[in-house]
C-alpha positions as CSV (number, residue, x, y, z in Angstrom):
1,M,22.0,2.6,-16.8
2,T,19.1,4.1,-15.0
3,Q,18.7,3.5,-11.4
4,N,15.4,2.7,-9.9
5,K,14.8,4.9,-6.8
6,I,13.0,3.5,-3.7
7,R,10.7,5.9,-1.9
8,L,10.4,5.7,1.9
9,I,6.5,5.5,1.5
10,D,7.1,2.2,-0.2
11,L,9.0,0.9,2.8
12,F,6.2,1.9,5.1
13,R,3.6,0.5,3.0
14,F,5.1,-3.0,2.7
15,Y,6.7,-3.2,6.1
16,K,5.5,-6.4,8.0
17,A,8.4,-6.5,10.6
18,L,9.8,-9.5,8.9
19,P,13.5,-10.3,9.8
20,H,14.9,-9.4,6.5
21,Q,13.0,-6.1,6.5
22,M,14.1,-5.2,10.1
23,A,17.7,-5.9,9.2
24,S,17.5,-3.8,6.1
25,I,16.0,-0.9,8.1
26,G,19.0,-1.0,10.4
27,E,21.3,-0.9,7.5
28,L,19.4,2.0,6.0
29,E,19.5,3.8,9.4
30,E,23.3,3.3,9.6
31,A,23.9,4.6,6.0
32,I,21.7,7.7,6.7
33,N,23.5,8.4,9.9
34,K,26.8,8.3,8.3
35,A,25.7,10.9,5.6
36,N,24.2,13.1,8.2
37,P,24.4,12.2,11.9
38,H,21.8,14.6,13.0
39,I,19.0,13.7,10.6
40,F,17.1,11.5,13.1
41,G,17.1,14.3,15.8
42,R,13.9,15.3,17.4
43,D,14.8,18.9,16.5
44,Q,14.5,18.2,12.7
45,M,11.6,19.6,10.7
46,W,10.4,16.2,9.4
47,F,10.1,14.9,13.1
48,K,8.1,18.0,14.2
49,T,5.8,17.4,11.2
50,W,5.6,13.6,12.0
51,S,4.9,14.0,15.6
52,Q,2.3,16.9,15.1
53,A,0.1,14.4,13.2
54,G,-0.2,12.2,16.2
55,K,-1.2,15.1,18.2
56,Q,-4.0,16.0,15.8
57,E,-5.3,12.4,15.7
58,Q,-5.5,12.1,19.5
59,D,-7.6,15.4,19.4
60,D,-9.9,13.9,16.8
61,L,-10.5,10.7,18.9
62,Q,-11.4,12.6,22.1
63,P,-15.2,12.6,21.5
64,A,-15.0,8.8,20.8
65,L,-13.0,8.2,24.1
66,D,-15.4,10.3,26.1
67,L,-18.4,8.2,24.6
68,I,-16.6,4.9,25.5
69,K,-16.0,6.1,29.0
70,K,-19.7,6.8,29.6
C-alpha cells in the first residue's frame, strides 16, 4: 500500500487558524520534537534561511516606508 505524503507547503497554503488545524499543528510539533528535540532551534539552518527572507523583505519595503512617512 502506497502512503500519500503531506508536504509542509500544503499545510501553510491551506492554514486558516481553524481550531482543528491549530490542534493538528500542536500534534505535529510534538511528534517532530520527539524525533529530534533540537529541530526547532534558532541555530538550525532552516531557521536561518527562514528568518533571512524577512530581513530581505524589510529592506525591499524601505523606499515605500520612506515615501509614506513624507
